[in-house]
C-alpha positions as a Markdown table, in Angstrom:
| # | Residue | x | y | z |
|---|---|---|---|---|
| 1 | Unk | -13.3 | 18.4 | -4.1 |
| 2 | Unk | -11.6 | 17.7 | -7.4 |
| 3 | Unk | -10.8 | 13.9 | -7.6 |
| 4 | Unk | -8.5 | 12.6 | -10.2 |
| 5 | Unk | -7.7 | 8.9 | -10.9 |
| 6 | Unk | -4.3 | 8.3 | -12.4 |
| 7 | Unk | -2.1 | 5.2 | -12.8 |
| 8 | Unk | 1.4 | 3.9 | -12.5 |
| 9 | Unk | 4.7 | 5.6 | -11.7 |
| 10 | Unk | 4.0 | 8.4 | -14.1 |
| 11 | Unk | 0.8 | 9.1 | -12.3 |
| 12 | Unk | 2.7 | 9.2 | -9.0 |
| 13 | Unk | 5.3 | 11.7 | -10.2 |
| 14 | Unk | 2.5 | 14.0 | -11.4 |
| 15 | Unk | 0.2 | 13.6 | -8.4 |
| 16 | Unk | -0.8 | 16.9 | -6.8 |
| 17 | Unk | -2.9 | 17.9 | -3.8 |
| 18 | Unk | -3.6 | 15.0 | -1.5 |
| 19 | Unk | -2.1 | 11.9 | -3.2 |
| 20 | Unk | -3.3 | 8.4 | -2.3 |
| 21 | Unk | -0.7 | 5.8 | -3.4 |
| 22 | Unk | -2.5 | 2.5 | -3.9 |
| 23 | Unk | -1.0 | -1.0 | -3.8 |
| 24 | Unk | -3.4 | -3.8 | -3.0 |
| 25 | Unk | -1.3 | -6.8 | -4.1 |
| 26 | Unk | 0.5 | -6.5 | -1.7 |
| 27 | Unk | 2.5 | -3.7 | -0.3 |
| 28 | Unk | 0.0 | -1.6 | 1.5 |
| 29 | Unk | -2.1 | -4.6 | 2.6 |
| 30 | Unk | 1.1 | -5.9 | 4.2 |
| 31 | Unk | 1.8 | -2.5 | 5.7 |
| 32 | Unk | -1.7 | -2.4 | 7.2 |
| 33 | Unk | -1.4 | -5.8 | 8.8 |
| 34 | Unk | 2.0 | -4.8 | 10.3 |
| 35 | Unk | 0.6 | -1.6 | 11.8 |
| 36 | Unk | -2.5 | -3.5 | 13.1 |
| 37 | Unk | -0.1 | -5.9 | 14.7 |
| 38 | Unk | 1.5 | -3.2 | 16.7 |
| 39 | Unk | 4.3 | -1.8 | 14.5 |
| 40 | Unk | 5.3 | 1.7 | 15.6 |
| 41 | Unk | 6.1 | 2.9 | 12.2 |
| 42 | Unk | 7.1 | 1.8 | 8.7 |
| 43 | Unk | 9.8 | 3.6 | 6.7 |
| 44 | Unk | 9.1 | 3.5 | 2.9 |
| 45 | Unk | 12.1 | 3.2 | 0.6 |
| 46 | Unk | 12.5 | 2.5 | -3.0 |
| 47 | Unk | 15.6 | 0.3 | -3.0 |
| 48 | Unk | 16.6 | -2.9 | -1.2 |
| 49 | Unk | 20.1 | -1.6 | -0.5 |
| 50 | Unk | 18.8 | 1.5 | 1.2 |
| 51 | Unk | 16.5 | -0.6 | 3.4 |
| 52 | Unk | 19.4 | -2.8 | 4.5 |
| 53 | Unk | 21.7 | 0.1 | 5.2 |
| 54 | Unk | 19.0 | 1.8 | 7.4 |
| 55 | Unk | 18.6 | -1.4 | 9.3 |
| 56 | Unk | 22.4 | -1.8 | 9.8 |
| 57 | Unk | 22.5 | 1.8 | 11.0 |
| 58 | Unk | 19.8 | 1.1 | 13.6 |
| 59 | Unk | 17.2 | 3.3 | 12.1 |
| 60 | Unk | 14.6 | 0.5 | 12.3 |
| 61 | Unk | 14.5 | -3.1 | 13.4 |
| 62 | Unk | 13.2 | -5.2 | 10.5 |
| 63 | Unk | 13.1 | -5.2 | 6.7 |
| 64 | Unk | 10.0 | -6.3 | 4.8 |
| 65 | Unk | 9.5 | -6.3 | 1.0 |
| 66 | Unk | 10.1 | -8.0 | -2.3 |
| 67 | Unk | 11.8 | -8.0 | -5.7 |
| 68 | Unk | 9.8 | -9.9 | -8.4 |
| 69 | Unk | 7.5 | -11.0 | -5.6 |
| 70 | Unk | 10.2 | -12.7 | -3.6 |
| 71 | Unk | 11.8 | -11.7 | -0.3 |
| 72 | Unk | 15.2 | -10.1 | -0.9 |
| 73 | Unk | 18.3 | -11.6 | 0.6 |
| 74 | Unk | 18.8 | -10.5 | 4.2 |
| 75 | Unk | 15.2 | -9.2 | 4.5 |
| 76 | Unk | 13.3 | -10.4 | 7.6 |
| 77 | Unk | 10.0 | -10.9 | 5.9 |
| 78 | Unk | 8.6 | -10.9 | 2.3 |
| 79 | Unk | 5.8 | -8.7 | 1.0 |
| 80 | Unk | 3.2 | -11.0 | 2.4 |
| 81 | Unk | 0.4 | -10.0 | 4.7 |
| 82 | Unk | -0.3 | -13.7 | 5.6 |
| 83 | Unk | 3.4 | -14.3 | 6.5 |
| 84 | Unk | 3.2 | -11.6 | 9.1 |
| 85 | Unk | -0.4 | -12.1 | 10.2 |
| 86 | Unk | 0.5 | -13.8 | 13.5 |
| 87 | Unk | 3.6 | -11.7 | 14.2 |
| 88 | Unk | 3.7 | -9.3 | 17.2 |
| 89 | Unk | 5.3 | -6.0 | 16.1 |
| 90 | Unk | 4.6 | -4.1 | 19.3 |
| 91 | Unk | 6.8 | -1.1 | 19.3 |
| 92 | Unk | 8.9 | -2.4 | 16.4 |
| 93 | Unk | 10.0 | -0.2 | 13.5 |
| 94 | Unk | 10.0 | -1.6 | 10.0 |
| 95 | Unk | 11.5 | -0.7 | 6.7 |
| 96 | Unk | 9.6 | -1.6 | 3.6 |
| 97 | Unk | 10.8 | -1.8 | 0.0 |
| 98 | Unk | 8.7 | -3.0 | -2.9 |
| 99 | Unk | 8.7 | -2.5 | -6.7 |
| 100 | Unk | 5.6 | -0.5 | -6.9 |
| 101 | Unk | 4.0 | 0.9 | -3.7 |
| 102 | Unk | 7.0 | 2.2 | -1.9 |
| 103 | Unk | 8.5 | 3.5 | -5.1 |
| 104 | Unk | 5.3 | 5.4 | -5.9 |
| 105 | Unk | 5.2 | 7.0 | -2.5 |
| 106 | Unk | 8.7 | 8.3 | -2.8 |
| 107 | Unk | 7.9 | 9.6 | -6.4 |
| 108 | Unk | 5.0 | 11.7 | -5.3 |
| 109 | Unk | 7.1 | 14.8 | -4.7 |
| 110 | Unk | 4.5 | 17.2 | -6.1 |
| 111 | Unk | 1.9 | 16.2 | -3.6 |
| 112 | Unk | 1.2 | 18.3 | -0.5 |
| 113 | Unk | -0.1 | 15.4 | 1.4 |
| 114 | Unk | 0.3 | 11.6 | 0.9 |
| 115 | Unk | -1.6 | 8.6 | 2.1 |
| 116 | Unk | -0.8 | 5.0 | 1.2 |
| 117 | Unk | -3.7 | 2.7 | 0.9 |
| 118 | Unk | -5.2 | -0.6 | -0.1 |
| 119 | Unk | -8.7 | -2.1 | 0.0 |
| 120 | Unk | -8.4 | -3.0 | 3.7 |
| 121 | Unk | -8.0 | 0.7 | 4.6 |
| 122 | Unk | -10.1 | 2.2 | 1.8 |
| 123 | Unk | -13.0 | 3.5 | 4.0 |
| 124 | Unk | -10.7 | 4.9 | 6.7 |
| 125 | Unk | -8.6 | 6.6 | 4.1 |
| 126 | Unk | -11.6 | 8.2 | 2.4 |
| 127 | Unk | -12.9 | 9.3 | 5.8 |
| 128 | Unk | -9.6 | 10.9 | 6.8 |
| 129 | Unk | -9.5 | 12.8 | 3.5 |
| 130 | Unk | -13.1 | 14.0 | 3.8 |
| 131 | Unk | -12.3 | 15.3 | 7.2 |
| 132 | Unk | -9.5 | 17.4 | 5.8 |
| 133 | Unk | -11.5 | 18.5 | 2.8 |
| 134 | Unk | -8.6 | 19.2 | 0.3 |
| 135 | Unk | -9.4 | 21.0 | -2.9 |
| 136 | Unk | -7.6 | 18.3 | -5.0 |
| 137 | Unk | -7.2 | 14.5 | -4.4 |
| 138 | Unk | -5.1 | 12.3 | -6.8 |
| 139 | Unk | -5.7 | 8.6 | -6.5 |
| 140 | Unk | -2.7 | 6.7 | -7.9 |
| 141 | Unk | -3.2 | 3.0 | -8.9 |
| 142 | Unk | 0.4 | 1.8 | -8.9 |
| 143 | Unk | -0.1 | -1.5 | -10.8 |
| 144 | Unk | 2.6 | -4.0 | -11.5 |
| 145 | Unk | 6.1 | -2.5 | -11.2 |
| 146 | Unk | 4.5 | 0.9 | -11.6 |
| 147 | Unk | 4.4 | 0.1 | -15.3 |
| 148 | Unk | 1.4 | -2.0 | -16.0 |
| 149 | Unk | -2.2 | -1.3 | -14.9 |
| 150 | Unk | -3.8 | -4.0 | -12.7 |
| 151 | Unk | -7.4 | -4.6 | -11.8 |
| 152 | Unk | -7.0 | -4.6 | -8.1 |
| 153 | Unk | -5.3 | -1.2 | -7.9 |
| 154 | Unk | -7.6 | 0.4 | -10.5 |
| 155 | Unk | -10.7 | -0.9 | -8.7 |
| 156 | Unk | -9.4 | 0.3 | -5.3 |
| 157 | Unk | -8.9 | 3.7 | -6.8 |
| 158 | Unk | -12.5 | 3.7 | -8.1 |
| 159 | Unk | -13.8 | 2.4 | -4.8 |
| 160 | Unk | -12.1 | 5.2 | -2.8 |
| 161 | Unk | -13.4 | 7.8 | -5.4 |
| 162 | Unk | -16.9 | 6.6 | -4.8 |
| 163 | Unk | -16.5 | 6.8 | -1.1 |
| 164 | Unk | -15.2 | 10.3 | -1.3 |
| 165 | Unk | -18.3 | 11.2 | -3.3 |
| 166 | Unk | -20.5 | 9.7 | -0.6 |
| 167 | Unk | -21.4 | 6.6 | -2.4 |
| 168 | Unk | -21.0 | 3.0 | -1.2 |
| 169 | Unk | -20.0 | 0.6 | -4.0 |
| 170 | Unk | -21.0 | -3.1 | -3.7 |
| 171 | Unk | -17.9 | -4.8 | -2.1 |
| 172 | Unk | -18.7 | -8.2 | -3.7 |
| 173 | Unk | -18.7 | -6.7 | -7.1 |
| 174 | Unk | -15.4 | -5.1 | -6.5 |
| 175 | Unk | -14.0 | -8.4 | -5.3 |
| 176 | Unk | -15.4 | -10.3 | -8.3 |
| 177 | Unk | -13.9 | -7.9 | -10.8 |
| 178 | Unk | -10.5 | -8.2 | -9.1 |
| 179 | Unk | -10.6 | -12.1 | -8.9 |
| 180 | Unk | -11.0 | -12.4 | -12.7 |
| 181 | Unk | -8.0 | -10.1 | -13.3 |
| 182 | Unk | -4.6 | -11.2 | -14.5 |
| 183 | Unk | -2.7 | -10.3 | -11.2 |
| 184 | Unk | -5.2 | -12.5 | -9.2 |
| 185 | Unk | -4.3 | -15.5 | -11.3 |
| 186 | Unk | -0.8 | -15.6 | -9.8 |
| 187 | Unk | -2.2 | -16.8 | -6.5 |
| 188 | Unk | -3.6 | -19.9 | -8.1 |
| 189 | Unk | -0.3 | -20.9 | -9.9 |
| 190 | Unk | 1.5 | -23.7 | -8.2 |
| 191 | Unk | 4.7 | -22.6 | -9.9 |
| 192 | Unk | 4.5 | -19.3 | -8.0 |
| 193 | Unk | 4.6 | -20.4 | -4.4 |
| 194 | Unk | 5.8 | -16.9 | -3.3 |
| 195 | Unk | 2.3 | -15.7 | -4.1 |
| 196 | Unk | 0.4 | -17.2 | -1.2 |
| 197 | Unk | -3.3 | -17.6 | -1.9 |
| 198 | Unk | -4.0 | -16.3 | 1.6 |
| 199 | Unk | -2.4 | -13.0 | 0.6 |
| 200 | Unk | -5.2 | -12.6 | -1.9 |
| 201 | Unk | -7.9 | -13.4 | 0.7 |
| 202 | Unk | -6.5 | -10.9 | 3.1 |
| 203 | Unk | -6.0 | -8.2 | 0.5 |
| 204 | Unk | -9.7 | -8.5 | -0.5 |
| 205 | Unk | -11.0 | -8.0 | 3.1 |
| 206 | Unk | -12.4 | -4.6 | 2.1 |
| 207 | Unk | -12.5 | -1.9 | 4.8 |
| 208 | Unk | -11.2 | -4.3 | 7.5 |
| 209 | Unk | -9.2 | -1.7 | 9.3 |
| 210 | Unk | -10.5 | 1.5 | 10.8 |
| 211 | Unk | -7.2 | 3.4 | 10.5 |
| 212 | Unk | -5.6 | 5.2 | 7.6 |
| 213 | Unk | -1.9 | 5.4 | 6.7 |
| 214 | Unk | -0.8 | 9.0 | 6.3 |
| 215 | Unk | 2.8 | 9.5 | 5.2 |
| 216 | Unk | 5.1 | 12.0 | 6.9 |
| 217 | Unk | 8.7 | 13.0 | 6.3 |
| 218 | Unk | 10.8 | 12.1 | 9.4 |
| 219 | Unk | 14.4 | 13.0 | 9.1 |
| 220 | Unk | 14.3 | 12.8 | 5.3 |
| 221 | Unk | 12.6 | 9.4 | 5.3 |
| 222 | Unk | 9.0 | 8.8 | 4.3 |
| 223 | Unk | 7.2 | 7.2 | 7.3 |
| 224 | Unk | 3.8 | 5.8 | 7.9 |
| 225 | Unk | 2.2 | 5.3 | 11.2 |
| 226 | Unk | -1.3 | 4.2 | 12.0 |
| 227 | Unk | -3.7 | 7.1 | 12.3 |
| 228 | Unk | -5.2 | 7.7 | 15.7 |
């Protein structure tokens, strides 16, 4: 298995084989929480306007996501795992739009298979890929806006790479490296209330969920469902 670690939107557009689009703070942590709370599926779109149009047309029930970390107008929820942690999404379909993760998934057009992932689903994602044994895996750390590398996504990529190689990294070391990173500091800034400190806590619950998040194309829309 050839494993490649790449970064940002450029990496997503060039990803081949099985691509894993990584967004720890916070898109694919939020998505994992929504699926764990019963969501039937999550449609991944790049633009806010598309999300609202799909909702208006009855394609899905609720919109979740962010622009500059803030919930867009007319969205039901922001890009916050803590905000939805107590919500029952049983049999509900969601539409998610963010500035990095969902954009990266839609940009990975050269990939033959796509997973989206964060630290909470890292082990399950690696296990799913090992079971499929692809020749090539491209791990894409999306970073901030898909333009700037961030510690949490880079570390998640390395963590999954080690799991794919049969190694078990020290989870506390991974957390500590992320906590000193620049993105992590936003969650301690009282001027940035839309970055809930509990989002960081939840995003660093490494391997919390035993499901992966494979992406399929359903009627032209990238869609994730909880793996069985």
